[in-house]
N, C-alpha and C positions, 0 to 999 in steps of 0.2 A: 316784335311787339307794340303796338299805338298807347293802350292803359286800355282802350275799348273792350265793358265784357262778347268773350265770342259761344253765341247760339253754339251749340253742337242738338241733333239732331239726334233721336234715338233711335237706332241702328233698327228699320223696319227685320222682324221675325219667315225664316224661310218661308216656304209654303209644303215644308213637311210637319211644321212646331205647329200647332193650333195659337191662335189666337185668345189670347186672352182675357176673355170680360169679366174683368173683377174693376168696375165702378167706371165715367170716361174715361173717354182714353183720348191722350194729348191729341194738338189739334197740331199739324205739319202748318213751319215755317211756312209764308207768303213768297214763293217762288220770285215773287216780282220784286223784293228788296235787293239790292245793291251796297253794295260797300261805299262808305262813303272815297274811295279809293279808285275803285272805278268809275264814278260822275265824277272826276277831278277832271279837266280838262278841257268838259263839253262846253259847246257852242251855247250863247246861249243867243237863244230869238224871241226878239222884241214885235213887237203887231205888224210892225210897219221894217224889219231887217235882222239882220244877224248887226250883235251888240259887241258881244265880248265872251270871254268863257269863265263857265266854271277856275274859282285854284283854291278857294277854300272855304271854311263854313265859319259857324261860329254858333252855341250849342248855348242850351240854357246847361246856367251849373244847377239847376234844382233836379229839372229833369228829362236831364240832357238827349230832349228832343233838339233838332234840327232847328231854328226856327230859322236861319238868314243864312244866306250863301253869300261869297265874296264872290267881286267876278271885277275881273281885271276889261280893265277897259281902254280901246284904244292903241297905239302900239306897244311892241311888248316890250320899248324900252323907256317908252315919253309916256306913257300911258298910266293912267292911273285907277285903283282900288273901290269901289264902293257895291256898299250894304243893299240885299235884297231879302226884303223879307219873303218867308217860304209861302207867303198866305200868296203873293201875286202870282208861280208858281202852278200854268194851266193844265202842261202833262210836259211828260221826262218821256223822252223816245231813245233805251234803250239800242234800235235799230239807227237812228242816223246822230246818234252818240250828242244830243241835243237839249238843255232846256228852255222848253213854252214858256214866255211870264203874259200875262195879262197888260203888258204901261206898253209904252210907244219905245223908239232911243232915247229922245229926246231928254222922259220921265228916268230910264234908264242913268241917263250923263248926270239929270242932276239930284236924283240920288243922297244917304249923306256917304261920303269919303270915311274909305276902315281905314285905322292910320296903328300901325303898328309904336307900342312905346317902348321907348329906348328899355333894353336890357340891363334889368338892374335899378326903375327905377320906381319913387314905392307907387303907392295902389291908391 
């Protein structure tokens, strides 16, 4: 398990069981939600072409909202990782396995670099 909360949907009542009308019914989960595992590896499509792929996610430690995508650009071994704010995402196509952003390829390349801290480094 990844340590993230898991939403379990309440079971649907059988057609033969009457619906309980004791107050507001819970809303169903959004069928368009995807886990980060599903989106990891998606291509990143800038306004002028494909520039890399999603390789990780940065979360706000207070709200648990994903606020940045980590994008691997260039060659698999010699490329670099950059951070793209989620506010720059235009749409996500699950059919095409692609994240579309409102940035040019050059703007993605110029985004702040993502560096992992060495293990044991002080925060």
